N, C-alpha and C positions, 0 to 999 in steps of 0.2 A: 556791236561792231559789224560793219558792212564788209562782206567778202563775196567776190573779189573786190579789191579797191576800185573805185570809179577811175576812168582814164586820167582825169585831171588831178587826182589826189597826189600822185607822186610829185608833180610840179610844186604843190604846196609844201610837201614834206622837204623837198630839196631846197626850196627857198628858205625855209626855217633853219635848216642845217647850215646853209651858206651864210646866213646872217650871223649865226653864232660863231662860225669859223672865222669870218672876217673881223669880228669884234668881240672876242670872248670875254673881255673884262667890262664891256659896256661903256667904253670911253666916249665921252661926248665931243671932246676937243683935245688936240695936242699940237704943240709947236716945237719945231726943230729949226733953230737958226731963224732965217727969214720966212720959213714956210709954215703955214698953219692949215689944219684940217678940222672942219666942224661936221659932226655926224648928226643926223636928225633925232636919234634917240639915245638915251643913256642906259637902257635896259640890257642886262647881261643874261647869258644863258639861253636855253631853248625856250621860246615862247611863240604863240600864234598871235598875229595881229587880228584886229576886229574883222578886217576884210577876209583874212584867211579862214577864220572860224566860220564866217558866213558862207564862204565858198564851199567848205567841207560839209556844212549842214545841208546846203542845197544839193550837192553831189550825192549825199546819202539819202536824199528824199525827205529831209527833215527841215522844214523852213522855220519852225517855231521851237517851242520848249521841248526838251528831251532829257532823258536821264541816262546815267552811266552806272552799270553794275560794278562796284569796286572789287568784288570778290566773286567772279563768275565760277560756278560750280561748287560754291560753298553751301553748307547746309542752310536751309531756309529758316530753321528755328534753332535757337541756342539750346544747348543741353541744360538739364535741370542741375543746378549747382549742389542740391542736396541729395541727388540720386533717387528721388522719389519717382515711382512709376504711377502714371495716372490710369 
């Protein structure tokens, strides 16, 4: 994780949140009477677009492959299930 967040990162986060707020069910099209609305994507929930992921990688100084620690601060080795001491 990059701390503090780069200046442009908050714009990406807000864009993601706004997209979810504007269309939480991921509706692609709806019609009420004579009016119709078609949205470009049917994906629901919070997600990052390809361009948003690319922007965040570049802001963090990572243009290529990267990894994420799913359990920061966790033990590096698993405990011995049989309780044997080496």
